[in-house]
C-alpha positions, 0 to 999 in steps of 0.5 A: 927345754925341748919338751917345753917348746913342744908343749907350747909351740902354739904360743910361740906361733901366736907370738910370731903373729902378735909382735908385728901386729902390736908394732903396727900400733906402736904408741904410748897414750897420754894417760900412761904418762900419768903413771910414769910421773907417779913412778918417777916421783916414787923412784927419785923422791920416795913419794907416790904422788903427782905433785911432791907433798900432795897425796892424791891417788890419780892412778888406778894401777898401783902394781904397774906403777911400782914396777915402772918405778923399779925400772927407773931405779935401774936406769930404764926409761918408763916409756920403753919399759912399758912398751916392752912389758906390754908385748912380753905380758901379751905373749905370756897370756898366750902361753896361759891360754895354751896351758888352759887348752892343754889342761882341757885336753887332758895334756894331749897336744892337738892342732886345736890348741893353736886356735885360742892364741891365734885368735887373740894375736890376730885381734886388733884390740889385743895387739893394740893394747900390748902397746899403749904404755898402760897396765892392760896386759899385766891385768889381763895376764894376771886374771887369765892366770887366775882363771886357769888356776881356779879352774884347776882347783875346782877340778882337783878339789884342792889348792888355792894359788889362784887367789894370789893371782887375783890379789895382784890383779886387784892391786893392778886395777880395781876390777880385780876385786870384782873378778875375784868375787865372780870366781867365788860365785862360780865356785859356790855355784859349782859346790851347790850343783855337785855336792849340795854344799854351801859352806866352804871347806878348808882349801876354799877358806885358805883361798879367801884368806890368801886373797885377803892376806895379800890385798888387805894390807895394800888396801889399808896402806893406800887408804891411810896414805891417800885418805880416801876409800877409793882412788881419786879417779873413781870419784871422777868416773862415778860422777857422770851425768845421766846417759852414761849407760848409753855410751857403754851400750854403744861401746859394747855394740861396736865391739860386737860389730867390729869382731862379728861376736854375733856369729861367734856366739852361734858357734859357742851355743852350738858347740856344747861339750859332751855330757860328763865333760865337766872340765869344759863345762866348767870353763863355759860356766865360768866364762858365762858368769864373767863375761855377762857380769863384766859386760854389764859393768862396762855398760854401767861405767860408760865404756872407755874413751880410748878406742879398740876396747881396752876395757874388754881385753881382760875377758877376751882370753877366756872367751877365746878358749871357750870359742876354740873348744866350741869350734872343736866340739862342733867339728867333731859332731858334724864331721862324721855326718857331713864329712871332714871337708864341710864343717872344716870349710865352714869354720875356715870361712868364719876364721877368714871373716874374723880376720877380715873384720879385724883387719878392717878395724885395724885400718880404721884405728890406724888411720882415722884421726878423730873420735867415734861417739866420744871414743878416740881412735888410736891414731888420734891418741898417738898423734896427740902425744907426739904433738905435745912432747915438744910442748912439754920439753919446751915448758920444762926448759923454762920452768922455775921451782915455784911455777904451777900450771893447769893442764888438760891431759894430765899425761905427756905435758906434765910428765915432760915439763915436770911442772907441778899442777893439776888437770881440769878433769880432776884425775889428780886433783881431789877438790875437783873429783869430790865437788859435785858442782864441777860435774860436766858430762858423762863421757868416761874420764871426762866427767869433771871440769874444774871451775874458773873460780877454783883455777884462779884460787890456785894462782897458777903461773901457767894456764895450759888447758886452754890453748891453741896448737898450730901456726894459725893461732892468734897471739891473743885468743881472747877471754884471758882471766884477769891478771893473765895474758896469751903468749905463743911458744915456738917449738919443734914439731915431730916432723922437724919443722916449727910448731906453735903453742899458745897458752896463758901466763900470769902477767906478773910473772916472767916465763922463758922468753916472755917477760913480766907484763906491766 
């Protein structure tokens, strides 16, 4: 144990920074409750579905959802379990980053090994999405582990264990397949450069075979279970109107501005490894392939509607290692010429600037209740959930077994109410997802909008995606479809006071205190 602590002290120091940093955000976003509902139905009813008996793959995080379902089986609530696992996996990734640094340094301990995990722990994006309730940190841990193992396999010329990490990553998020393919490209390019070899050898065939052996059965099962080649969410998010790439470019630009990526790239460019240092050169080559391709992918899909760069998190640990190694090399080159103090001071000023930018970005994310060009800030995401938990609980107290509802967000209200239904964005509804006529915008996650004709064909008891939240909502907001009326529920707000939620119900059905309207 003493040897382990001595080798991984850098991860322990960084964890002491990450834990309070993550607690600043301390929230669970609405989308996480979609997975919670799937996990609950799997644990309690044996069906990985949103509505019992209706097979729609409205999640993109199979492994995460199954882990949460296992927790529910053991009596653990998914809200608290997801938050605990998010931080724990964030710390585990810090340990993998230290392991990667140790391997690059020939297993010799160095103060420089503190830099990559501290960079991550002080980055608001990394801390924020250690919270949130989503699979982000599980996916980040698995792909970072895969990168480290794959680099070791290339160096030794044997081994194939990294394929398992990428297979589990691909079961956590679909992008895992892309990252496995990018590592395959890196390995192929390395073979061509070093050995002028194109055909794979035995351990490389085993690498591909292990990935397929783990991933292919899962893929065959989900295709058979849900009936579609891709998850339902893919058909929603790949159907955006023109201009999606502009949103993605803005998302990427804001990340670069918030964290000073332009300046950090100068360190990377100037801190090239020595000739013959193939381990560090391999890390840079892999990072270049992965980061450029992943950035292009993020632009292509339009980025994300949730703030603080969740989509970019999986490649940040690899980037942190490259940045730290570049800073170390740059210092080693300049110190003999300028003295230790000058490059040390310069790198210290860069570090202070980075931390200052991260603090400024954190402050905006924690205080700004709104959106930046369609990107919802964490403060808004947190308030959105807190305001709707009482609504979901109130609806759940009054539901009847045959009730059916429409939802806006498919997360917190459906989870707490437990009422069957569908969301108008089509994440958990196959008809909306596949109907091109229901494409409404290019905003990520909000490209679709269910038509009124389709909504009325489902004859919902409640229409909750058209609502008014607050004390000043009129009892009748107008525009109710034929056969429906506006009603207003009185609930308890998160602060303990009264809150009001106006929605529509069918006139021929009673619901809670609202009788049948003749």
